[in-house]
C-alpha positions as CSV (number, residue, x, y, z in Angstrom):
1,M,0.1,0.1,0.0
2,I,3.0,2.5,0.5
3,R,3.9,4.4,-2.7
4,C,5.8,7.2,-1.8
5,P,9.2,6.9,-3.2
6,F,10.8,8.1,0.2
7,Y,9.4,5.4,2.5
8,R,12.0,3.1,3.9
9,E,10.7,1.1,6.7
10,E,8.5,1.0,9.7
11,K,8.6,-0.5,13.4
12,G,6.3,-0.3,16.1
13,M,5.5,3.7,16.3
14,L,8.4,4.5,14.1
15,L,8.5,5.4,10.2
16,A,11.8,5.6,8.4
17,C,12.0,7.6,5.3
18,E,14.7,9.1,3.0
19,G,16.6,11.7,4.8
20,Y,16.9,15.1,3.2
21,V,21.0,14.5,3.4
22,R,22.6,12.2,1.3
23,S,22.7,9.1,3.1
24,T,20.6,9.6,6.0
25,C,17.1,8.8,6.9
26,M,14.3,10.5,8.9
27,I,12.6,9.0,11.9
28,T,9.1,10.1,12.7
29,R,7.9,8.7,16.1
30,F,4.1,8.3,16.4
31,P,2.1,8.9,19.6
32,D,-0.3,5.9,18.9
33,P,-1.3,3.4,16.2
34,A,-4.1,5.3,15.3
35,A,-2.1,8.6,14.3
36,K,0.5,6.3,12.6
37,R,-2.2,4.7,10.5
38,R,-3.9,8.1,9.9
39,Y,-0.2,9.4,8.7
40,L,0.1,6.6,6.6
41,R,-3.2,6.8,4.8
42,Q,-2.8,10.6,4.4
43,N,0.7,10.6,3.0
44,C,2.7,7.2,2.6
45,F,0.0,5.6,0.6
46,K,0.0,8.6,-2.1
47,E,2.7,8.7,-4.9
48,D,3.3,12.2,-4.5
49,G,3.5,12.0,-0.7
50,G,0.5,13.5,0.1
51,G,0.6,16.7,2.2
52,C,4.3,15.2,3.8
53,F,6.7,18.2,4.1
54,L,9.5,16.0,3.8
55,A,8.4,14.3,0.6
56,R,7.6,17.7,-0.9
57,S,11.1,18.9,0.1
58,L,12.7,15.9,-1.6
59,F,10.6,16.1,-4.7
60,E,11.6,19.7,-4.9
61,K,15.2,18.8,-4.3
62,Y,15.6,16.1,-7.1
63,E,13.6,18.4,-9.4
64,A,16.3,21.1,-8.8
65,A,18.8,18.6,-9.5
66,D,17.6,17.7,-12.5
67,L,17.2,20.9,-13.8
68,A,20.9,21.8,-12.8
69,E,22.2,18.6,-14.5
70,T,20.1,19.3,-17.9
71,Q,21.4,22.8,-18.0
72,A,25.0,21.4,-17.5
73,R,24.4,19.3,-20.5
74,Q,23.0,21.9,-22.8
75,E,26.0,24.1,-22.1
76,A,28.5,21.3,-22.4
77,L,26.7,20.7,-25.8
78,R,26.8,24.4,-26.7
79,A,30.4,24.5,-25.9
80,Q,31.5,21.7,-28.3
81,R,29.5,23.2,-31.0
82,G,31.5,26.4,-30.2
83,C,28.3,28.4,-29.7
84,G,28.2,31.1,-27.1
85,R,25.3,32.1,-25.2
């Protein structure tokens, strides 16, 4: 049922997701099983992460990285062709 790409694992009242910093994870601790189930339904069961701040931040981070990579490739191609800006 988990569809969020940043989900890693869960154990008891803990939920582990990809961290914002490379090679880290973020742990969320819930006060009770009902709160955890509610959070999973509202966020983790959705491909876009629902309203989860971390998921939104990670999507933005990867979109920015993709954009920077695309721009770097385009600049490299222009340089190879001898074209200026």
